[in-house]
N, C-alpha and C positions, 0 to 999 in steps of 0.2 A: 553635311552636317552642323552647318554653321549656326551658331545661337541654339545648339543643342542642349548645351550644359554637361556635354559629356566630359568624362575626363580622358586623357591621350596619352598612349602607352605605344613603344617600338614593340613590343611584345607583351600579351597578356596569356599565362598559363592558367587555365581551368583545371582545378583540384589541388589541393594540398595537401596529397598522401605522398607514400614514398616515390611513385613515378611524378609527380609535380616538384616535389624538392629535388630529387636528383634533376630531373631538368635545370630547375633555376639553379643549382650548384655548377652545372657545367656552363649555362650562360655567363653567370658571374664568373667564373674562371675566365673568360675570354673578354671579360669586360663589357658584356652587352646588358644593356638596362631592361629590364624587364619587370611586371608584378604576377604576383600569383594570388588567385580568387580561392578562396575555399568557403563551402558552404557551413560548414560546423564552426561553433563558437571558439574551439580550442584545438591548436595544432593536433593531430594523434586521435581525434575522436572517434574516426571509423572504426579504429583500434578498441579505444576504451567501451564503445557501444556494443560488442560482441559478448558472447557467453562469459560469465565470470570465470569459470574455471580453464579458459581456453589457454594454452600454450602453443607457440610457434611450433610447426613439424619438421622446420630446418634449425642445425645447431647454430649458436650465436655467430661464428666464425664465417658464416655464409648470410646473415642478415644485416650486415652493415650496408651504407649508400657510401657512395664513391667519396673519398676524404675521409672518412671516420669510420674505423671498425668498430662494431657494436660493443660497449664496454661490458662485456662479461666473460666467464671462460668458455674458450674456445668451442667446447662439447656439451655445455649447458642449452637449457630449450627457455627462452626466455618468455614471460608471460605477455600476454596481449596488452596490459598496463605498462611493463618493463619497455615495449615496443613503441606504445604511444609516447612515452616520456622521451624515449631516443628520438623521436621524429621533432619533436617539439625541439629539445635539446639542439638537434642537430640544425633546425632552420636559425636559432639562436646563435650558434658557432659561427655559422657561415653568415649570418645577417641577412637571410634573403627576406625579400619584403613580401611576406604573405599578408594579406588581409582576410580576415575570418569574418564570419557571419555573413555573406555574401554567396547567396545560392543563384547561379545564373540559370534564368530561363528562356535565355534567347540568343542565338547566335545567325547573324546574317552579314551580308556584305552590301555595302553603297559606295560606290566607285574603285577606287582603288584601297578602300579601308574596312576592315570588319569591325562590325558593330556587336558588341557584347553587353547583353540586358541582362539587369538583376531588377525583376519589379520594373518601377520608373526610373532606375539609375542605368546611367548609359557609360560604357567602356568603350574607345576606339583606340585600334591597332592596327598597325603593320602587318603584324604576326600573331597566329593564335596557336597554342599548343593545346588541345585537348587530353587533359590527364584525369579524366574521371572515373580511368580504369575499364578492368573488362565487361562488367556488368553493373546496372544500376538499380535495376527494379525484381524484388521478390516476386518469383514465379510459384503459382499455385495452380493446380487444375479447376478447370470451370465449376466442376461440381462442387467444391468444396464447400461453397456457399450455400448449398442445399443440405449442410449435416445441421442438427438439430440446435438451435441458440444456445443451450444449457453446454453444449460440450467448448470447453475453452481449448479455441484455435489460435495458433501462434505458428508463424514463419521461424526458421532457424534463426533468420536476422534479427528478430524480435524477442526471442529468448534468453534468459539471463541466467536462471537458477529455478530448482525445483520448486521454488516458493511461490512460481507465480502459478502454479496448476491447481485445479480441483480434487478433493478426494475419490480415490478410485483409479483405475487402469488408465494407463496412456497409450497410444499408438503414434510409434514415430516412422514417418513416410520418409523413404530414400536411404539408401545404404550407400553414402559415399562417407567421407572422413567426417563431416557435420554429423551425419545421421550416426554414428558408430559411437562418435565420442558422446553424443547426446542422449543416446539410448541408454549406454554403459553407467554414465552418470543418474541417471533417472531410475535404472534396474534397483540400486542402493535402496529406495526407498517406495518404489512404486512396482505393480505388475507392469512390465513393459513388453508392447509388442513391437516388431521392427520389419517392415516391408520394405522387400527390394530384393536386387541381388548385387553383390559388390563387380567390380569391373575387373578385381583381382586385389592382390596385394604384395607388398613389398615381400621379400623371401627371408628378411631376416629380423630380428626382435628390434623394434627402434632404439635408439640409445646404445644397444650394445656394442661389445666390441667388433663385432662381426659388420655392425652398421657402419660402422668409422671406417671400414674397408670399402664396402660397398657403396656407400653414400657417396664418395668423391667421384667413384666412376659414374653413377646415375647424374651427377650433376654435369661431368662433364660432356655425356652424350648429350644432356637436355639442352647445354649452352653451346656447344660447338660441333656436335655432329647433325642433331636433329633441329636445322635452320631451312630458311628459304632456299638457303644458297645451293642447298645439295637435294640429290633426287630422293633420297629416302626422307630427308626433313620435307621436302614438299608434298610428299604422299601422307604422311602422317598428319600435317597441317590439315589436308583438306578434309579430316575427319577429327580433327584434336578438340573443336568447340563443342561437339557433340558427345565427345570422350569422358566420363567420369575418370577421377582420380583414382590409383590404386591404394586402399587400406594401408596407413601408414602405422599411426602408433595402436589403433585399437584393432585387433584383427578379429576374426570370424571366431576362433577358438576361444578369445578373449570374452567374447559375447555369450557364447554356450556358456563358459563358467560362470557368467553372472546370472544367471539365468533368463537372460532376454530369449524372447520366443519368435523366430523368424516366420513369417508368414509370408506369401504372395503379394503380387500387387494390388493396389487398391486401384479398384475402376469405377466406383459409382457409389451412389447412395440409396438405402431404403429405409423408410421410416426413419428418416434423421439420422441413423448410423452408419458408418462405413461398410461397405460391399466390397469383399477380395476376390481375386479371379477365379478362385475355386467356389465360389458362391456361397461363402461363408460371411455371415453379419458379426462384426465386433462390438460388442456393447462396453464403449470405453469413455471416460469422463472427459480426457483429453485427446486433442491431436497436435502434435507438431510434424509440419510440412518441412523436409530438409530436401525439397527439390531444387534448389539453386535458383539462379538470377537471369534475366534476360536482358538483353541491351535495348536502350532507351534513348534514341537520338532525336526525339520528335521535336525535340527544342533547337535542333541544327537548319536552319533555313537555306539548305545550300546542294546543287546538285552534285553531290560526291559519294552517294552510296548504291551500292550494287545490288544484284538481285535479292542476296541474302539477306539484305536490311543493314549489313554492314560495311563501314567506310572502306571505298577502293583506295589502298595506298601501297608505297613501295618502301619496307621499312621505317612506317610512321609517316612518310612524307606523302601528303595527298595532290600528287603530280598537276592533276587538273585544277586545283586552285591555289596558285603560288602564295607561299606563307600561312599554308594550312597544315597541321601537322596532329598528330595523335600519339600517345604515350599509355604503356600498360595494358594493351590489347592483348588478348589470347593470339599466342603465336605470332606476335607483330613481327619477328625476326626468328626467334628460337623458342623451343617448348617451355623456356623459363622467363618469357618476355613479361609475363604477367605476375612475376613475383619477385620476390626480394633478391635473388642473386641473378636475375636479369636486368633489371632495371637500369642499372648504371650504365651498360653498354650502349643501349638504345638511346637513352639520353645524350650520351656523349656524340652519337651519332647525328643525331638533332640537331643539336648544338652546332656541330660541325657545318652542316649544310645550312643553318641560318647564318652563320658566321660567313660564309662562302658566298652567299646570296648579297648580304649588306656589302662585302666585299666588291662584289661585281657592279654594285650599285654605287661604287664611290666611297664608301663608308657613311657610318651613320655617327652620332654623338655616343660616345662611351659611359662609362659609369665606372665609379671607385670600386678597386675589388679588395676584400679584405686581406689582409696581410696573411692569413692563412692559404687564402685560395692562391693566393700569387706565387707562394714559395713552390 
């Protein structure tokens, strides 16, 4: 790539959310140089750009990243904006080199270096950590685009508040936590239909005294029992990506009490309106798809993917491409790998692997370590 004008780094981390920042923390702690590239204009925007009323499902005592606990009462539930501000402050606290407004749209290899592309801008690196998260692209069924154009169509990724919707009824498709919370909010001002079946729900009231007893048990199991290192963990991991999370804060009885009308699965469109599995047609003015996300790795031009389209790795380490790593994947190592309580351990594992690899090569130049990291 001589004469290409590419910037040169030892390690490039793609993604400046919680996974990328945690990886940066552990690299900085070891004095290893790196840069974090993030598509958003501001650190934490991935959280800021979610619906207005969203609060985290885990209490603050479990929401901190390595090196700094979340600055709130331990059993409180931070808002999405408080989480975003925490991530921004975290990067500043540890002087992590984050470059915002850089959307990566290409990753390839040329000789012994990785080439990261953001439009015409190029970055070269010995190592790359892809920390873009478990999913990237909102998923909707193909027939969604056959609905009457007068119907307001939103994915939960685009939903912010009821003010975005037209007058009239609303259909929320998908009964996971996003669907339940959004339907519950909309039921206060609109007749709300909710399509789908929950995969289950936690057995205690969220935030209650009983939850304070049960949640640490669930967290321990998700972090230390359900891992790729245990037989039961591997069995769960094989189905985990297709499993919906149990309802946490808003339960089915809360939806009933709020007047949300449960309906069967949406299977198609007739005369521009959604059709249910029982052949009913719903005359609604709004549809919100809470149908999740799909992996999108078409921008990575490397032979590292399996038959399911996901990267083949061992705890985030891509063995077939030395120097290639992933962070924040669903069940990367444990059931908590893609959420706040689990990213720190995975980040430490990857940072240790990078440090060991550098050591085996005889060492590379180091970096100044902020005082808080060195202590």
